[in-house]
C-alpha angles and dihedrals in degrees: 000000000000125000116243138174129192110207127199145132110324091213088062101034099036088224130110114228095220091051091050092050093044092051100042097041098034095125098032120137116230138256085052124195110218140175112227119198124192117220095174125104091238140066114257138195124197113194090190088080117042113248096004103149118147129187122225121285094263092059102085095185098050106031095083131056138172111227140170117241108204102201146356089257091055090049091051092050090050092049090050092052092048091049092051093051091046092049095047091050099035095241111164089193115027107155140359120213117194130177111252112241119188108227114230119195110240114235120201115241108259095218095052095043093049092047092051092049092050093051093057 
């Protein structure tokens, strides 16, 4: 299961961005690779994370980016910036940050598959 937070305006969600990040990523190992998705109708740049520039939500190819978050402190600063933008613009859902998980294709165990085939 991957860790994921949906960040938006606390006045609309009733949730503080820093609390959400602290709870969901409490035992995360840093640097953390994460996929950031923009849900806002505007392009955004976050200098807290090097190279984090996201296109508006209608731009499928540029609205998502995989980045490396160096530390918990950097993650908290990023969450605070997202929260401020969301609050000022009344965005209930501004950005989603999800832990990057490399997908590995599952291979059936040769011994078990061969044994099952021989029994039939």
